[in-house]
Legacy VTK file of the C-alpha trace (Angstrom):
# vtk DataFile Version 3.0
C-alpha trace
ASCII
DATASET POLYDATA
POINTS 320 float
0.000 0.000 0.000
1.397 3.361 -0.968
1.462 5.738 2.026
-0.361 8.458 0.106
-2.722 6.244 -1.853
-6.445 6.787 -1.123
-7.398 3.378 0.282
-10.861 2.861 1.696
-10.758 -0.807 2.730
-11.099 -1.801 6.371
-7.998 -3.280 7.945
-9.277 -6.029 10.221
-6.094 -8.034 10.808
-3.221 -6.887 12.923
-0.685 -7.985 10.277
-2.130 -5.571 7.749
-2.290 -2.774 10.293
1.381 -3.358 11.114
2.175 -3.250 7.388
0.536 0.177 7.170
2.509 1.267 10.207
5.764 0.271 8.536
4.900 2.372 5.519
4.005 5.348 7.666
7.228 4.930 9.620
9.349 4.888 6.470
7.503 7.865 5.027
6.867 9.790 8.232
8.782 12.861 7.163
6.970 13.094 3.860
3.696 12.475 5.708
4.242 15.518 7.900
5.544 17.650 5.043
2.636 17.028 2.663
-0.274 16.794 5.074
-2.588 19.725 5.546
-5.456 17.918 7.299
-6.101 14.699 9.153
-9.403 13.342 10.462
-9.196 10.998 13.479
-11.427 9.889 16.367
-11.909 12.646 18.934
-10.488 10.451 21.719
-7.120 10.251 19.969
-6.708 13.863 18.873
-4.333 14.700 21.716
-2.032 11.752 20.990
-2.013 12.504 17.255
-1.202 16.178 17.875
1.755 15.129 20.042
3.241 12.879 17.354
2.431 15.134 14.382
2.327 18.747 15.623
2.294 20.294 12.126
-0.862 18.505 10.974
-4.300 19.963 11.716
-6.882 17.582 13.158
-10.662 17.377 13.157
-13.332 14.987 14.568
-13.995 11.836 12.581
-17.598 12.787 11.878
-16.411 15.762 9.826
-14.712 13.576 7.235
-17.806 13.045 5.129
-18.206 16.769 4.650
-14.827 17.214 2.961
-14.757 17.468 -0.822
-13.424 14.229 -2.289
-11.918 16.047 -5.262
-9.474 17.863 -2.997
-8.474 14.838 -0.939
-5.363 12.831 -1.524
-3.826 10.486 0.948
-4.429 7.418 3.039
-7.509 5.990 4.619
-6.581 3.612 7.462
-9.356 1.878 9.420
-9.092 0.825 13.075
-11.279 -0.101 16.058
-9.384 -0.633 19.318
-7.481 2.163 20.950
-4.432 2.015 23.161
-3.356 4.357 25.935
-2.138 7.807 25.023
1.273 6.910 26.365
1.999 4.696 23.328
3.401 6.062 20.087
1.183 6.684 17.076
2.787 3.823 15.153
2.128 1.401 18.009
-1.425 2.721 18.152
-1.905 2.053 14.413
-0.443 -1.436 14.799
-3.063 -2.419 17.394
-6.237 -0.851 16.035
-8.794 -2.099 13.549
-10.743 0.947 12.377
-9.526 4.565 12.253
-9.542 7.008 9.351
-6.595 9.237 8.559
-7.251 11.420 5.564
-4.445 13.563 4.238
-5.600 16.744 2.569
-3.409 18.824 0.281
-4.636 21.900 -1.553
-2.985 22.334 -4.973
-0.659 25.279 -5.461
0.643 26.954 -8.599
4.101 25.767 -7.568
2.872 22.176 -8.016
2.598 22.839 -11.756
6.155 24.106 -12.134
8.045 20.804 -11.846
6.013 18.901 -14.468
6.042 21.874 -16.873
9.809 22.302 -16.470
10.372 18.599 -17.128
8.110 18.782 -20.190
10.092 21.673 -21.691
13.437 20.187 -20.715
12.621 17.051 -22.712
12.186 19.309 -25.725
15.675 20.721 -25.308
14.888 23.950 -23.445
16.877 25.334 -20.549
14.139 26.285 -18.082
13.974 28.771 -15.206
11.095 29.927 -13.050
9.939 33.439 -12.125
12.030 35.254 -14.709
10.872 38.866 -14.793
7.076 38.882 -14.900
6.863 35.382 -16.403
6.169 32.259 -14.347
8.258 29.919 -16.512
10.757 30.760 -19.248
12.453 28.232 -21.507
15.324 29.011 -23.876
16.656 26.875 -26.718
19.192 28.946 -28.632
17.276 31.965 -29.898
13.916 30.288 -29.303
12.047 31.456 -26.201
8.908 29.926 -24.706
6.889 31.400 -21.835
4.375 29.546 -19.677
1.949 31.180 -17.253
0.767 28.934 -14.412
-2.667 29.096 -12.790
-4.941 26.717 -10.869
-7.797 27.465 -13.269
-8.784 29.483 -16.298
-9.605 33.118 -15.649
-9.670 36.437 -17.451
-6.503 37.396 -15.578
-4.715 34.334 -16.992
-5.604 35.279 -20.551
-4.531 38.874 -19.871
-1.144 37.627 -18.692
-0.775 35.421 -21.743
-1.531 38.305 -24.087
1.051 40.457 -22.304
3.723 37.771 -22.832
3.033 37.763 -26.587
4.951 41.060 -26.677
8.070 39.022 -25.765
7.612 35.838 -27.820
5.053 34.143 -30.019
5.491 30.917 -28.042
3.259 31.518 -25.019
1.374 28.810 -23.141
-1.052 28.879 -20.231
-0.906 25.862 -17.919
-3.663 24.643 -15.581
-4.358 21.409 -13.678
-6.034 18.682 -15.713
-9.673 17.881 -15.058
-12.825 19.944 -14.777
-15.872 20.060 -17.003
-15.215 19.099 -20.614
-17.475 21.780 -22.078
-15.805 24.590 -20.133
-12.362 23.225 -21.007
-13.179 23.131 -24.727
-14.472 26.705 -24.598
-11.345 27.954 -22.818
-9.051 26.132 -25.232
-10.955 27.671 -28.144
-10.562 31.130 -26.608
-6.839 30.557 -26.084
-6.438 29.570 -29.727
-8.262 32.694 -30.855
-5.779 34.721 -28.812
-2.787 32.868 -30.254
-1.967 31.123 -26.959
-1.120 27.488 -26.307
-2.699 25.420 -23.536
-1.031 22.837 -21.283
-2.803 20.701 -18.706
-0.935 19.063 -15.818
-2.166 15.887 -14.144
-1.052 16.513 -10.585
-1.091 12.922 -9.383
1.733 11.866 -11.731
2.953 15.071 -13.423
1.731 14.135 -16.906
1.640 17.209 -19.172
-0.583 17.372 -22.249
-0.567 20.124 -24.880
-4.187 20.780 -25.879
-3.243 23.652 -28.178
-0.042 25.168 -29.534
0.564 28.910 -29.965
0.087 30.457 -33.369
-2.277 32.380 -35.644
-5.854 31.179 -35.613
-8.636 31.563 -38.156
-12.106 30.441 -37.150
-13.583 27.809 -39.467
-16.852 29.070 -40.895
-19.703 26.565 -40.690
-22.184 27.053 -43.546
-24.779 24.903 -41.811
-24.795 27.127 -38.721
-24.960 30.254 -40.855
-27.975 28.906 -42.779
-29.739 28.023 -39.528
-29.094 31.517 -38.153
-30.450 33.213 -41.279
-33.468 30.897 -41.309
-34.269 31.855 -37.709
-33.785 35.527 -38.601
-36.180 35.364 -41.536
-38.783 33.420 -39.536
-38.895 35.938 -36.678
-41.411 38.715 -37.351
-40.426 42.205 -36.250
-37.984 42.649 -33.382
-39.918 41.349 -30.363
-36.896 40.790 -28.143
-35.357 44.264 -28.565
-31.858 42.984 -27.887
-32.885 40.942 -24.825
-35.593 38.816 -23.291
-39.161 40.111 -22.980
-41.148 39.840 -19.754
-42.134 36.341 -20.948
-38.662 35.222 -22.030
-37.047 34.966 -25.447
-39.552 35.121 -28.310
-38.710 32.716 -31.120
-40.126 32.347 -34.596
-41.520 28.965 -33.575
-43.511 30.535 -30.724
-44.824 33.223 -33.044
-46.084 30.520 -35.424
-47.690 28.638 -32.528
-49.454 31.844 -31.448
-50.837 32.319 -34.961
-52.301 28.813 -34.852
-53.740 29.398 -31.387
-55.375 32.691 -32.428
-56.997 31.016 -35.417
-58.395 28.178 -33.285
-59.641 30.654 -30.669
-61.730 32.372 -33.334
-62.775 29.451 -35.584
-62.764 26.546 -33.153
-61.307 23.103 -33.858
-60.030 22.961 -37.424
-58.047 20.805 -39.805
-54.312 21.365 -39.836
-54.275 22.121 -43.555
-56.860 24.889 -43.098
-54.925 26.416 -40.197
-51.734 26.347 -42.274
-53.447 28.048 -45.217
-55.136 30.821 -43.257
-52.257 31.587 -40.908
-49.579 31.217 -43.612
-47.661 28.874 -41.327
-46.527 25.918 -43.490
-45.685 23.779 -40.451
-48.932 24.434 -38.583
-49.998 20.768 -38.476
-46.623 19.662 -37.123
-46.622 22.456 -34.508
-50.067 21.472 -33.230
-49.233 17.752 -33.292
-45.967 18.183 -31.390
-47.724 20.497 -28.917
-44.561 21.652 -27.091
-46.476 24.324 -25.161
-49.524 22.131 -24.304
-51.742 24.593 -26.157
-53.365 22.151 -28.608
-55.389 18.974 -28.441
-56.175 16.460 -31.175
-59.953 16.265 -31.630
-59.842 13.677 -34.420
-57.468 12.669 -37.195
-55.997 15.870 -38.677
-58.241 18.149 -36.559
-56.941 20.167 -33.619
-58.518 22.376 -30.990
-57.311 24.826 -28.351
-56.770 23.768 -24.726
-57.296 25.834 -21.594
-53.526 26.249 -21.429
-53.637 27.550 -24.994
-56.215 30.180 -24.060
-54.067 31.218 -21.106
-51.051 31.355 -23.399
-52.880 33.683 -25.765
-53.726 35.986 -22.879
-50.149 35.915 -21.598
-48.464 36.299 -24.983
-51.082 38.523 -26.597
-48.678 41.445 -26.893
-46.113 39.484 -28.942
LINES 1 321
320 0 1 2 3 4 5 6 7 8 9 10 11 12 13 14 15 16 17 18 19 20 21 22 23 24 25 26 27 28 29 30 31 32 33 34 35 36 37 38 39 40 41 42 43 44 45 46 47 48 49 50 51 52 53 54 55 56 57 58 59 60 61 62 63 64 65 66 67 68 69 70 71 72 73 74 75 76 77 78 79 80 81 82 83 84 85 86 87 88 89 90 91 92 93 94 95 96 97 98 99 100 101 102 103 104 105 106 107 108 109 110 111 112 113 114 115 116 117 118 119 120 121 122 123 124 125 126 127 128 129 130 131 132 133 134 135 136 137 138 139 140 141 142 143 144 145 146 147 148 149 150 151 152 153 154 155 156 157 158 159 160 161 162 163 164 165 166 167 168 169 170 171 172 173 174 175 176 177 178 179 180 181 182 183 184 185 186 187 188 189 190 191 192 193 194 195 196 197 198 199 200 201 202 203 204 205 206 207 208 209 210 211 212 213 214 215 216 217 218 219 220 221 222 223 224 225 226 227 228 229 230 231 232 233 234 235 236 237 238 239 240 241 242 243 244 245 246 247 248 249 250 251 252 253 254 255 256 257 258 259 260 261 262 263 264 265 266 267 268 269 270 271 272 273 274 275 276 277 278 279 280 281 282 283 284 285 286 287 288 289 290 291 292 293 294 295 296 297 298 299 300 301 302 303 304 305 306 307 308 309 310 311 312 313 314 315 316 317 318 319
């Protein structure tokens, strides 16, 4: 068992507990250096504080409230407790269920080592905190700059743009993970700005280049342009006036549905073809059949009427 591996199994045999103790003993210094938080039974807080004075402690019942995404470390389970006069390692060797959770909040400095190693493998001589830059690599006359942050922000992009005055090879580096959609959007923005993007997997230092610096030209999508123009032509007037109305965003589809509802309110249940002809809405039958707003009801095959919700919708949307 690795001393900083997140294990959640219960150690029920003394031999296994002793094995954990040996690991903790051999890695005790690293344990104290990397730990920011430990959760232990309240009865043993005093003994733990004596053996590990630099590690904060909290009651065991608080463990479940910690965010799992920020936790890294060991879970050791134990049941019996020995006197406070014994050492922590002896205590671990004799217990069956106790939880020690080591918490470590990421820092920007945690990104530096993996990024430096990544650039070094490419032949750069790398130094940190050179002038205003977080990381600077030099390979002959070639210069690369990397700005380190724990997440994407407007400030990070501002810093990257500033570094473009020094070199065209500018990257922003952030920890790996997060929501895929947000990551894709931020990478796209970085490309538009001419910046590269590196992600660092903190658990093993793996660095991945999601984008390289350089000029960027957005690829025009004819399909999206046609859909936008079709929506523009379908929308009558300018009902949204640059923003949402008191009802919400008015779409061309809703305007067509309102036309159908007004016709049915006046003429009663009617065939879809007749509604389409009189309202000049080619898709009237499909709109009433799909009934997204619950305004219409099918009276018989091809014939639709207006529901109570449809009458309320007409009253609510009458000014559109």
